[in-house]
KEKE-3310 file (N, C-alpha, C; in steps of 0.2 Angstrom, whole numbers, plus 5000, padded with zeros to 4 digits):
npx = (5032:5021:5010:5005:4994:4990:4989:4999:5010:5012:5014:5027:5035:5034:5040:5052:5057:5060:5068:5069:5055:5041:5024:5015:5022:5023:5009:5005:5013:5005:4994:4994:4998:4986:4976:4966:4960:4969:4964:4968:4965:4967:4978:4990:4987:4990:5003:5008:5007:5016:5027:5026:5028:5042:5046:5049:5055:5051:5055:5058:5054:5050:5040:5028:5029:5035:5047:5050:5059:5066:5070:5083:5078:5066:5070:5077:5064:5057:5066:5065:5052:5052:5059:5052:5040:5046:5049:5037:5032:5043:5046:5036:5037:5050:5047:5038:5047)
npy = (4978:4973:4981:4976:4967:4949:4944:4953:4950:4938:4940:4946:4937:4928:4934:4936:4923:4920:4922:4938:4940:4942:4949:4939:4926:4928:4927:4915:4905:4909:4906:4892:4889:4895:4888:4893:4905:4920:4936:4949:4961:4962:4957:4967:4980:4976:4972:4985:4992:4987:4990:5003:5004:5002:4989:4981:4982:4989:4984:4985:4974:4974:4984:4980:4972:4969:4967:4961:4965:4961:4973:4978:4983:4976:4963:4965:4967:4954:4945:4949:4947:4933:4930:4935:4926:4913:4914:4910:4899:4890:4881:4873:4867:4861:4850:4842:4835)
npz = (5067:5073:5069:5058:5047:5048:5036:5029:5036:5032:5018:5019:5024:5015:5003:5008:5008:4995:4981:4977:4972:4960:4961:4957:4959:4973:4976:4972:4979:4992:4989:4989:5002:5010:5003:4993:4982:4980:4976:4966:4970:4984:4986:4980:4985:4999:4997:4994:5006:5014:5008:5009:5022:5022:5024:5014:4997:4981:4965:4946:4935:4922:4912:4916:4926:4942:4955:4971:4986:5002:5015:5024:5037:5035:5037:5050:5057:5055:5061:5076:5077:5075:5088:5097:5096:5099:5113:5117:5109:5109:5119:5118:5104:5107:5115:5108:5099)
capx = (5028:5015:5004:5004:4989:4992:4990:5003:5016:5013:5018:5033:5037:5036:5046:5060:5059:5061:5073:5067:5048:5036:5019:5011:5025:5021:5002:5006:5015:5001:4987:4996:4997:4980:4972:4961:4963:4970:4963:4974:4964:4969:4987:4993:4987:4994:5011:5010:5007:5023:5033:5026:5032:5049:5049:5051:5057:5048:5059:5054:5057:5048:5033:5021:5030:5038:5049:5050:5066:5065:5074:5086:5072:5061:5074:5077:5058:5056:5070:5061:5045:5053:5062:5044:5037:5051:5047:5028:5031:5048:5047:5031:5040:5056:5043:5035:5052)
capy = (4973:4974:4983:4973:4961:4943:4943:4957:4948:4931:4943:4948:4931:4924:4938:4934:4916:4920:4928:4944:4936:4945:4948:4933:4922:4928:4926:4907:4903:4911:4902:4885:4889:4896:4885:4897:4910:4927:4940:4955:4969:4959:4956:4972:4984:4974:4974:4991:4993:4983:4993:5010:5004:5002:4982:4978:4987:4985:4987:4985:4969:4976:4989:4976:4967:4972:4962:4964:4961:4962:4978:4976:4984:4970:4957:4965:4965:4947:4941:4951:4944:4926:4929:4936:4920:4908:4915:4907:4893:4886:4876:4867:4865:4856:4846:4838:4832)
capz = (5063:5077:5066:5051:5048:5048:5028:5027:5038:5026:5012:5021:5024:5008:5000:5012:5007:4989:4977:4973:4968:4957:4964:4955:4963:4981:4976:4970:4986:4998:4987:4991:5009:5011:4999:4991:4977:4982:4971:4965:4974:4991:4985:4977:4992:5005:4995:4992:5013:5017:5004:5012:5029:5022:5025:5007:4992:4975:4958:4941:4929:4914:4912:4918:4930:4949:4960:4978:4990:5010:5016:5031:5041:5035:5039:5058:5060:5054:5067:5081:5078:5078:5094:5102:5095:5102:5119:5118:5107:5106:5124:5115:5098:5108:5119:5102:5095)
cpx = (5023:5009:5002:4998:4993:4994:4997:5011:5017:5017:5025:5037:5039:5040:5053:5061:5062:5065:5071:5061:5045:5030:5015:5016:5023:5014:5001:5006:5009:4994:4988:4995:4990:4974:4966:4964:4963:4968:4968:4973:4965:4976:4990:4992:4989:5002:5013:5012:5014:5028:5032:5029:5039:5052:5051:5051:5054:5053:5055:5057:5057:5043:5028:5024:5035:5040:5050:5056:5064:5071:5077:5080:5068:5064:5073:5070:5055:5060:5067:5056:5047:5055:5055:5040:5040:5049:5041:5029:5037:5050:5042:5034:5046:5053:5041:5039:5055)
cpy = (4971:4976:4981:4967:4955:4940:4948:4954:4941:4935:4945:4943:4928:4928:4937:4927:4914:4924:4931:4941:4943:4944:4941:4927:4922:4926:4918:4904:4904:4906:4894:4883:4891:4892:4887:4903:4917:4932:4947:4961:4967:4960:4962:4977:4982:4974:4980:4995:4992:4987:5000:5010:5003:4994:4979:4983:4983:4989:4984:4980:4972:4982:4987:4973:4970:4966:4966:4961:4964:4967:4976:4978:4978:4963:4957:4963:4957:4944:4944:4948:4936:4925:4930:4929:4915:4908:4911:4900:4888:4881:4870:4864:4860:4851:4840:4833:4825)
cpz = (5067:5075:5058:5053:5047:5039:5026:5030:5035:5021:5012:5022:5018:5003:5003:5011:5000:4986:4972:4968:4965:4961:4964:4959:4970:4980:4976:4978:4992:4995:4989:4998:5010:5008:4997:4988:4981:4977:4972:4969:4981:4990:4986:4983:4997:5003:4996:5001:5015:5013:5007:5019:5029:5024:5019:5001:4985:4969:4953:4936:4923:4917:4915:4924:4937:4952:4966:4981:4997:5012:5023:5037:5042:5038:5047:5060:5059:5060:5074:5082:5080:5085:5100:5101:5099:5110:5121:5115:5107:5112:5120:5108:5100:5112:5113:5100:5099)
residu = (MET:HIS:ASP:LEU:THR:GLY:PHE:GLN:ARG:ASP:LEU:LEU:TYR:VAL:ALA:ALA:GLY:LEU:ASP:GLU:PRO:ASN:GLY:LEU:ALA:ILE:LYS:ASP:GLU:LEU:GLU:GLN:TYR:TYR:GLU:LYS:GLU:ILE:HIS:HIS:GLY:ARG:LEU:TYR:PRO:ASN:LEU:ASP:THR:ILE:VAL:ASP:LYS:GLY:LEU:VAL:GLU:LYS:GLY:GLU:ILE:ASP:ARG:ARG:THR:ASN:PHE:TYR:SER:VAL:THR:ARG:ARG:GLY:ARG:ARG:GLU:ILE:GLU:ALA:ARG:ARG:GLU:TRP:GLU:ASP:GLN:TYR:VAL:ASP:GLU:LEU:LEU:THR:GLU:SER:GLU)
# end
C-alpha cells in the first residue's frame, strides 16, 4: 500500500467499508469526507489503479454500472497499514480519552 496515493488509499478504505459499492456510492462518501466534488476523471482512473494492483475486484451490476469489492490482499494491506499507523498514533489516541 506504500505505493498508493492518499486518494487511492481512501478509495480502498471506503470500498472496504461499504457492501460492494458502485463507483457513485464511493464518490458520494468521499465527497462528504473531502467536502468538495470529485470528478469522474479522477475517480475512475484511481479505482482502476487499485483494481490493477489486486486490492479491489471490479464486477458488473449491469452494462453501465460496476461494483467494487476488496480482495483478501486488499484486506491484508489495510490491516498492515493500520498496524503501521498504530505504532505512531495509538499512544496519542489513548492519551486523549
